C-alpha positions in Angstrom: 0.0 0.0 0.0 1.4 3.4 -0.9 2.6 5.5 2.1 0.3 8.3 1.4 -2.8 6.2 1.5 -4.6 5.7 4.8 -6.9 2.8 5.8 -10.3 4.1 6.6 -11.0 3.1 10.1 -14.6 2.2 10.9 -16.3 4.4 13.3 -17.2 2.8 16.6 -20.6 4.3 16.7 -21.6 2.9 13.3 -21.9 -0.7 14.4 -24.1 0.3 17.3 -26.3 2.2 14.8 -26.6 -1.0 12.6 -27.7 -3.0 15.6 -30.3 -0.4 16.5 -31.7 -0.4 12.9 -32.0 -4.2 12.9 -33.8 -4.1 16.2 -36.2 -1.4 15.0 -36.8 -3.5 11.8 -37.5 -6.6 13.8 -39.9 -4.7 16.1 -41.8 -3.4 13.0 -42.2 -6.8 11.6 -43.5 -8.0 15.0 -46.0 -5.2 15.1 -47.2 -5.9 11.5 -47.7 -9.6 12.2 -49.0 -9.2 15.7 -51.0 -6.0 15.7 -51.6 -4.4 19.1 -55.0 -4.8 20.7 -55.4 -1.1 20.7 -59.0 -0.3 21.9 -60.2 -3.9 21.5 -61.6 -5.5 24.6 -60.9 -9.1 25.5 -63.9 -11.3 26.5 -64.2 -14.9 27.2 -65.6 -17.4 24.6 -69.0 -17.9 26.4 -69.6 -14.1 26.4 -68.9 -14.1 22.6 -71.3 -17.0 21.9 -74.0 -15.3 24.0 -73.6 -12.1 22.2 -73.9 -13.8 18.8 -77.0 -15.6 19.9 -78.5 -12.3 20.9 -77.9 -10.9 17.5 -75.4 -8.3 18.9 -72.4 -9.4 16.6 -72.1 -7.8 13.2 -68.7 -8.9 11.9 -66.3 -11.8 12.8 -62.6 -12.2 11.7 -60.9 -15.4 12.5 -57.1 -15.5 12.8 -56.2 -19.0 13.8 -57.3 -19.3 17.4 -58.2 -15.7 17.8 -61.6 -14.3 17.0 -61.9 -10.5 16.4 -65.5 -9.3 16.2 -67.4 -6.1 16.0 -70.7 -5.5 17.7 -73.6 -3.7 16.0 -72.7 -0.6 18.1 -69.2 -0.7 16.5 -67.5 -1.9 19.7 -64.6 -4.1 19.0 -63.8 -7.2 21.0 -61.8 -10.4 20.8 -61.8 -13.9 22.2 -59.8 -17.1 21.9 -61.2 -20.5 20.9 -60.0 -23.9 21.2 -57.5 -25.0 18.6 -59.6 -27.9 17.2 -62.9 -26.1 17.1 -64.3 -23.8 14.2 -66.5 -20.8 14.2 -69.3 -22.8 12.7 -69.1 -25.2 15.6 -69.3 -22.3 18.0 -72.2 -20.6 16.2 -74.3 -23.8 15.7 -76.9 -22.7 18.4 -77.3 -19.2 16.8 -80.6 -18.9 14.9 -80.4 -19.0 11.2 -82.0 -15.6 10.7 -79.4 -14.1 13.0 -76.5 -16.0 11.6 -77.0 -14.9 8.0 -76.6 -11.3 9.1 -73.1 -11.9 10.5 -70.2 -11.2 8.2 -67.6 -14.0 8.8 -64.0 -13.8 7.4 -61.3 -16.5 7.9 -57.8 -15.0 7.5 -55.1 -17.6 6.5 -52.3 -17.6 8.9 -49.9 -20.3 7.8 -47.4 -18.0 6.1 -47.6 -15.5 8.7 -46.9 -18.1 11.4 -43.9 -19.3 9.5 -42.3 -15.9 9.3 -43.2 -15.0 12.8 -41.6 -18.2 14.1 -38.6 -17.5 11.9 -38.4 -13.9 13.2 -38.8 -15.1 16.9 -36.0 -17.6 16.4 -33.5 -15.3 14.6 -34.1 -12.0 16.4 -32.0 -13.0 19.6 -29.3 -14.4 17.3 -29.1 -11.1 15.4 -29.0 -9.0 18.5 -26.2 -11.1 20.0 -24.2 -11.2 16.9 -24.6 -7.5 16.4 -23.3 -6.9 20.0 -20.4 -9.2 19.4 -19.4 -7.4 16.3 -19.7 -4.1 18.0 -17.4 -5.2 20.9 -14.8 -6.6 18.4 -14.7 -3.4 16.4 -14.3 -1.4 19.6 -11.4 -3.5 20.7 -9.9 -3.2 17.1 -10.2 0.6 17.3 -8.6 0.7 20.7 -5.7 -1.3 19.5 -5.3 0.9 16.4 -5.4 4.0 18.7 -2.7 2.4 20.9 -0.6 1.6 17.9 -1.0 5.1 16.5 -0.3 6.8 19.9 3.2 7.6 18.9 2.4 8.9 15.5 3.0 12.6 14.8 0.0 14.8 14.9 1.5 17.3 12.4 -0.9 18.6 9.8 0.4 18.7 6.3 -0.6 21.3 3.8 0.0 20.0 0.4 1.9 22.1 -2.1 -1.0 21.9 -4.5 -3.5 23.5 -2.2 -3.8 27.3 -1.9 -1.2 28.6 0.6 -0.2 32.1 2.0 2.5 34.0 0.1 4.6 37.0 1.0 1.7 39.2 -0.5 -0.4 38.0 2.4 2.2 39.3 4.9 2.1 43.0 5.5 5.1 44.7 7.1 8.0 42.6 8.5 10.1 43.6 5.5 13.4 42.7 7.0 12.1 39.2 8.1 10.8 38.5 4.6 14.1 39.5 3.1 15.8 37.0 5.5 13.4 34.2 4.4 13.7 34.9 0.7 17.0 33.0 0.7 15.2 30.0 2.2 12.6 30.1 -0.5 15.4 30.4 -3.1 17.1 27.4 -1.7 14.1 25.3 -1.8 13.4 26.3 -5.4 17.0 26.3 -6.6 19.2 24.2 -4.4 21.9 23.6 -7.0 22.5 27.4 -7.2 23.9 27.1 -3.6 25.4 23.7 -3.5 27.4 24.4 -6.7 29.1 27.1 -4.8 29.8 24.9 -1.8 27.3 26.8 0.3 25.1 25.3 2.9 21.7 26.7 3.7 20.7 26.8 7.4 19.0 23.7 8.6 16.8 25.6 11.0 15.2 29.0 11.1 14.0 30.4 14.4 11.3 33.1 14.2 11.4 35.2 17.3 8.9 37.9 18.2 6.0 38.8 20.4 2.8 36.9 20.3 0.6 38.1 17.2 3.4 39.5 15.1 2.8 37.0 12.3 5.5 34.3 12.9 3.3 31.4 11.9 2.0 33.4 8.8 5.6 34.0 7.7 6.3 30.2 7.9 3.3 29.4 5.8 4.3 32.1 3.4 7.7 30.6 2.9 6.0 27.2 2.1 3.6 29.0 -0.2 6.4 30.8 -2.1 8.6 27.7 -2.5 5.6 25.6 -3.5 6.6 22.7 -1.2 4.6 20.7 1.5 4.2 22.3 4.8 4.1 20.4 8.1 2.7 22.3 10.9 2.7 21.1 14.6 2.7 22.8 18.0 5.5 22.0 20.5 2.8 21.1 23.1 1.6 18.3 20.8 4.8 16.2 21.2 4.6 15.6 24.9 2.1 13.3 26.7 2.0 11.6 30.1 3.5 8.5 28.8 7.2 8.0 28.6 8.7 7.9 25.1 5.6 9.2 23.2 7.2 12.6 22.4 10.3 11.1 21.0 8.3 8.7 18.9 6.3 11.5 17.5 9.4 13.4 16.6 10.8 10.5 14.7 7.6 9.9 12.8 7.3 13.6 11.9 10.8 13.7 10.4 10.3 10.4 8.7 7.2 11.9 6.9 9.2 15.0 6.2 11.9 12.9 4.4 9.3 11.1 2.3 7.9 14.5 1.2 11.2 16.4 0.8 11.7 19.2 -0.3 9.5 20.5 2.4 9.2 22.7 5.6 8.7 21.5 9.0 7.2 24.2 11.3 7.2 23.8 15.1 5.1 26.5 16.7 5.8 27.5 20.3 9.0 25.4 20.4 9.7 26.7 23.9 7.2 24.1 25.1 9.7 21.3 24.4 12.9 23.3 23.8 13.5 24.7 27.2 16.9 24.5 28.8 17.7 20.9 30.0 18.7 19.9 33.4 16.6 22.6 35.1 14.0 22.4 37.8 12.5 19.2 39.3 12.5 17.1 36.3 16.1 16.5 36.0 17.6 14.6 33.1 14.8 12.1 32.9 12.0 14.5 32.1 9.9 13.4 29.2 10.2 16.9 27.6 13.9 16.6 27.6 13.8 13.3 25.9 11.6 14.9 23.2 14.2 17.7 22.8 17.0 15.3 22.5 15.2 13.5 19.8 14.6 16.8 17.9 18.3 17.5 18.2 19.3 14.0 16.9 16.9 14.3 13.9 18.2 17.7 12.9 21.8 16.3 13.1 20.7 13.4 10.9 19.8 15.2 7.8 21.7 14.0 4.9 23.0 16.4 2.4 20.5 17.2 -0.3 17.3 16.3 1.7 16.1 19.9 1.3 14.2 19.9 4.5 14.0 23.2 6.4 12.9 23.2 10.0 11.3 26.4 11.1 10.2 27.2 14.6 8.6 30.1 16.4 8.8 31.4 19.9 8.3 34.5 21.9 10.7 33.2 24.7 14.2 32.7 23.0 15.8 33.2 26.4 14.6 30.0 27.8 15.7 27.9 24.9 18.4 25.3 25.2 21.8 26.4 23.9 22.1 23.2 21.9 19.2 24.3 19.8 20.9 27.6 18.8 24.2 26.2 17.8 25.3 26.1 14.2 23.9 23.2 12.3 20.5 23.4 14.1 18.6 26.7 14.5 21.5 28.7 13.3 19.5 31.5 11.7 17.5 33.7 13.9 14.8 36.0 12.3 13.4 38.8 14.5 9.8 39.4 13.8 9.2 42.7 15.7 6.0 44.8 16.4 5.2 46.9 13.3 6.1 50.5 13.0 3.7 53.1 11.7 4.3 52.2 8.0 3.9 48.5 8.6 0.7 49.1 10.7 -0.7 51.1 7.8 0.0 48.2 5.4 -1.5 45.6 7.8 -4.6 47.8 8.2 -5.0 47.9 4.4 -4.5 44.3 4.1 -7.2 43.5 6.6 -9.5 46.2 5.1 -9.8 44.0 1.9 -13.5 43.0 1.5 -14.7 45.6 3.9 -16.5 48.8 2.9 -14.8 51.8 4.3 -16.3 55.2 4.6 -14.8 58.1 2.7 -13.7 59.7 6.0 -11.6 56.7 7.0 -7.9 57.5 7.2 -6.0 54.3 8.0 -2.8 56.4 8.4 -4.3 58.1 11.4 -5.4 54.8 12.8 -1.9 53.5 12.4 -0.4 56.6 14.0 -2.4 56.1 17.2 -1.9 52.3 17.5 1.8 52.3 18.5 2.9 49.1 20.1 0.1 47.0 18.7 0.7 43.7 16.8 -0.7 42.5 13.6 -3.2 40.4 15.4 -4.3 43.4 17.4 -4.8 45.3 14.1 -6.8 42.6 12.5 -8.9 42.4 15.7 -9.6 46.2 15.3 -10.7 46.0 11.8 -13.0 43.1 12.6 -14.5 44.8 15.6 -15.0 47.9 13.6 -17.0 45.8 11.0 -19.0 44.4 13.9 -19.8 47.8 15.2 -20.9 49.0 11.7 -23.1 45.9 11.3 -24.6 46.4 14.6 -25.6 50.0 13.7 -27.0 48.8 10.3 -24.8 51.1 8.4 -23.4 50.2 5.0 -19.9 51.3 5.6 -17.2 51.4 8.3 -16.7 54.9 9.6 -13.8 56.4 11.5 -16.0 56.4 14.6 -16.4 52.6 14.3 -12.5 52.2 14.1 -12.1 54.5 17.1 -14.6 52.5 19.2 -12.9 49.3 18.1 -9.5 50.5 18.9 -10.7 51.5 22.3 -12.3 48.2 22.9 -9.3 46.2 21.9 -6.9 48.4 23.9 -9.0 48.9 27.0 -11.7 46.4 26.9 -15.6 46.9 26.6 -17.4 49.6 28.6 -19.4 48.3 31.4 -22.3 50.8 31.6 -24.5 48.4 33.3 -22.5 48.5 36.5 -24.3 50.5 39.2 -22.1 53.1 40.9 -23.2 55.3 43.8 -22.9 59.1 43.6 -19.9 59.0 46.0 -18.2 56.4 43.8 -18.7 58.4 40.6 -17.4 61.6 42.5 -14.2 59.8 43.7 -13.7 58.2 40.3 -14.0 61.6 38.6 -11.4 63.3 40.9 -9.1 60.3 40.8 -9.0 60.2 37.0 -8.6 64.0 36.7 -5.6 63.7 39.0 -3.9 61.5 36.6 -5.0 63.6 33.6 -4.0 67.0 35.0 -0.4 65.9 35.9 0.0 64.1 32.7 -1.2 67.1 30.7 1.1 69.5 32.5 4.3 67.5 32.7 6.2 67.7 29.4 7.4 64.1 29.0 4.0 62.3 29.6 2.1 61.1 26.6 -0.8 63.3 25.5 -4.2 62.7 27.1 -6.5 60.9 24.7 -9.5 60.1 26.9 -10.8 60.5 30.5 -13.8 58.6 31.6 -15.6 57.6 34.8 -17.4 54.6 33.0 -16.0 51.3 34.1 -14.0 49.7 31.1 -12.4 46.4 31.2 -11.1 45.8 34.6 -10.8 49.4 35.6 -13.4 51.5 37.4 -12.4 54.6 35.4 -10.0 55.4 32.6 -7.3 58.0 31.9 -5.8 57.0 28.5 -2.7 58.6 27.1 -1.3 57.6 23.8 2.3 58.0 22.4 2.8 60.3 19.5 5.2 58.0 17.6 7.2 54.8 17.9 10.3 54.4 20.0 12.3 51.7 21.6 13.8 53.8 24.5 12.6 55.5 27.6 14.6 58.3 29.3 15.0 59.0 32.9 12.8 62.2 32.6 10.0 60.1 31.0 10.2 57.6 33.9 10.0 60.3 36.5 7.1 62.0 34.8 5.2 58.8 34.3 5.7 58.0 38.1 4.3 61.3 39.0 1.3 60.8 36.7 0.7 57.3 38.2 0.5 58.8 41.7 -1.9 61.5 40.6 -5.1 59.6 41.5 -3.8 58.7 44.9 -2.8 62.3 45.6 -6.2 63.7 44.4 -8.2 61.4 46.7 -5.9 62.2 49.6 -6.2 66.1 49.1 -10.0 66.3 48.3 -11.3 63.5 50.4 -8.9 63.1 53.3 -6.7 60.3 54.3 -9.5 58.2 55.9 -11.6 58.3 52.7 -8.8 57.2 50.4 -10.0 54.1 48.4 -8.3 51.1 47.1 -8.6 52.3 43.5 -5.0 53.5 43.4 -3.5 50.0 44.1 -2.6 49.4 40.5 -1.2 52.8 40.2 1.0 52.4 43.2 2.3 49.0 41.8 3.0 50.6 38.4 4.9 53.5 40.1 6.9 51.1 42.3 7.8 48.8 39.4 9.1 51.7 37.2 11.2 53.0 40.2 12.6 49.6 40.8 13.6 49.2 37.2 15.3 52.6 37.2 17.4 51.6 40.2 18.1 47.8 39.5 18.2 47.6 35.7 18.9 50.9 34.1 21.4 52.6 36.3 19.3 55.7 36.7 20.1 56.2 40.5 23.1 57.3 42.6 23.9 53.6 43.0 25.6 53.8 39.7 25.8 51.9 36.4 25.3 48.5 37.8 22.6 46.0 37.3 21.3 44.4 40.6 19.8 40.9 40.2 19.9 38.6 37.3 17.3 36.4 35.7 17.1 32.8 36.8 17.0 30.2 34.1 15.4 27.6 36.2 12.4 27.3 33.9 10.2 25.4 36.3 10.3 28.1 38.9 7.6 30.6 39.2 7.8 34.3 38.6 8.3 35.1 42.3 11.7 33.2 42.1 12.6 34.4 38.6 15.4 36.6 39.7 18.7 35.7 41.5 19.8 38.2 44.2 23.4 38.7 43.5 23.9 41.5 46.1 24.3 41.9 49.8 21.8 42.7 52.5 23.3 46.3 52.8 22.9 46.8 49.1 19.2 45.5 49.2 18.6 48.1 51.9 20.2 50.7 49.7 18.1 49.8 46.7 14.9 50.0 48.8 16.0 53.5 50.0 16.6 54.7 46.5 13.3 53.4 45.3 11.5 55.2 48.2 13.4 58.3 47.4 12.1 58.3 43.9 8.6 57.7 44.9 8.6 60.4 47.7 10.2 63.0 45.3 7.5 62.4 42.7 4.8 62.3 45.5 5.8 65.8 46.6 6.1 67.0 43.1 2.6 65.7 42.1 1.1 67.0 45.3 2.2 70.5 44.5 0.7 70.3 41.0 -2.6 69.1 42.5 -2.7 71.9 45.1 -1.8 74.5 42.4 -4.7 73.4 40.2 -7.2 72.5 42.8 -9.9 74.9 41.5 -9.4 73.5 37.9 -9.9 70.0 39.1 -13.1 71.0 41.0 -14.5 72.7 37.9 -13.5 69.9 35.5 -14.8 67.2 37.9 -18.3 68.8 37.9 -18.3 68.8 34.0 -16.9 65.2 33.9 -19.7 63.9 36.3 -22.2 65.3 33.8 -20.5 64.1 30.5 -19.0 61.0 32.0 -16.5 61.0 29.4 -13.9 63.5 28.0 -12.5 63.0 24.5 -9.1 64.8 23.9 -10.8 67.8 22.4 -13.4 68.0 25.2 -10.6 67.6 27.8 -8.5 70.5 26.3 -11.4 72.8 26.0 -12.5 72.2 29.7 -8.9 72.7 30.8 -8.4 75.9 28.9 -11.8 77.3 30.2 -10.9 76.5 33.8 -7.4 78.0 33.5 -8.9 81.1 31.9 -11.3 81.5 34.9 -9.2 80.4 37.9 -5.7 80.4 36.7 -3.2 77.5 37.1 -0.3 75.7 35.7 0.2 75.9 31.9 1.5 72.8 30.4 5.0 72.9 28.7 5.0 72.4 25.1 5.4 68.7 24.6 8.1 67.7 22.2 7.3 64.6 20.3 7.6 62.1 23.2 8.2 58.6 22.2 7.8 55.6 24.3 8.1 51.9 24.0 
C-alpha cells in the first residue's frame, strides 16, 4: 500500500447504529404480524357466543385461534377459541335468521406463522451477533489507537493547495528578506550547492505573540511551492514516557518522504527549554523529546532539502544546543510593526470591507503604536461588527475609534451600578492623573478621560504616544511615576486620608515597578551603572523566584532606600501640582460627572476654560515624546 494512503477506520458508533436499525426493523415486523389490541376489549368465549345468539355481533374475523369481532354498536372485542374447534361449531346454536346477518372472514395464517416463528428464532441471534461485532470493532479501534499513539500529529498542507504567500504578509520587511533565501534554496538548491554553500537547517522566528510568525512560515512554504508540516510544541509531549520522541521520529520520517518540504514547530519553547533545570532533572519526558529533535536535525543527509522552522516568544529559555550552528543557526526577528507597517497591515485586513470616505488608515496606524498585527486585525474586525450592529453600509472612523478603544482597554461596562460617591471619587481620581499628565512635558498626550468602568478598571485615563520608539529616558520615567501617583494624591487632598480608596492600588504598583527598574536595571540612580539581580534560568520556577539576588543585604537596603526616594520626590512634586490646580480640578470634575467621558478635544477645552477662569499651571509644550 502506498505510504500516502490511509486505511479508513470504521467508526465505533456505526456498528451500534446498525444493531439499532436491525432491532427497530424486527420490532416493526413484529407489530405488523402481531398488531396491538389497541382499543379492543378481551372477552371470554362464552360471552362471545351469548352475544352472537342475541344478535349483537355484526362482523367476525378469524385469525387462527383468535376471534376478532365487531358488535352492532361498533364496539370491537376479541376472544380465543379452542385449537380444534371452528367458528361454525361455536355458532351452531345461533338462529339462522341471525347467523345470516353476521359477516364471517377467515384469514389464512400459515405463512404469517412461518415468518413469525422464523423472526422469533432469529431475532435474539441477530442481537447477540450485532453486539459481538460491536465489541470486536471497539477492541480493534482501541488497538489501532494504541498503535498510533506515537504517530505525529503534524498537519500537512499539500503544495497543490492554496497557501499564503509574502503578498499576504504586510510589514515585516526585514524578516521577509531573510526568508527569501530559504525560498530560493528550496526552489533552486543547485545554485547554492554548486558554490559549496550550505543553507541553514533551521530558522527560528522570534517575536511577540501576534506579530505574524506562523503566517511568515506558511508564506515561505507557499512561495517555495513545497509541502508544509505544521505542529505545536505542546503536541509532542504526553503523560506516557517515550511518546514525544516517537512522534518526533515519525514527523521527520514523513518529512523525508515528502522532501523538499518545511517542518514548522510553533511554540517550540514548550519542548525546547533548557535541559537539566527544575525538578524534572535529566529524565524528564520533555527533555527526551528535545534530545530526539536535536538528533533528527543532526541526521539530515546532504540534499534532503528539509527546512525546519520554529517560532517562539521566549528565546531566552531555549536550550543552547538548539541555537548552535547546524540546528537553528539562523534567527529571524519579527518585531512589532512601525507606523508604515501598521498602515500596510490595516490595508491588508481592510480588503473585502466597505470603508467610509472619512476613514484614514494612516491616522489609525499613528495612534496604534505598540500593537501587533493580530491586534490590528482584531480592530478591523471589531469595527466591522460595530458597523453591522448599527445597520450602516460602511465602516466609519467612529467605528474604528470604538474598536481601537475596545481592543486596547476592553468593553465599557455601563450596566455597572455606581453610587454618587463612587462616581465623584472616580472623577477626581482620573482627573488627578489627567491634569498631571497634561502639565508634565514628558508624559504622553491625554486621549480620553472617563468615569465609566471599562475592562477591569473602574475609570480610565488614557494617554497615547505620539510616535514609535524603543527607548525611555529618565525624565520620562519620573514624569510617568508622578502621573501614576496623581489619582492617589487627588483622593488624599480632596477627600482626606480616611476616605482614600483601594482604587489606586494598581497605580502604586506601576509607580513602584518603574522606580525599581530605574534603580536595578537601568542605572538611573546614585547607586551607579550596575545591574542588581539577574534572571534565573530555572524554567520550572515561578515568577516570584525568577530573579537571583546577587547583592548583599546592605545593598538591598540601599536599593529600597533609592526606590523610596524616587517615589517620595514624585509624590511631593505631584502634590504641589494638584494643590496649584485645585480649583481647575473641581471645575472639571463637575463637568466630567455630567458628561461621564472627555475626549481629547473636550478635555483640552474644559482645561483651557478652567485656566482662563481660575488660573493655574500651563503645560509645557510637549516635544514629540516617544515611548516603547
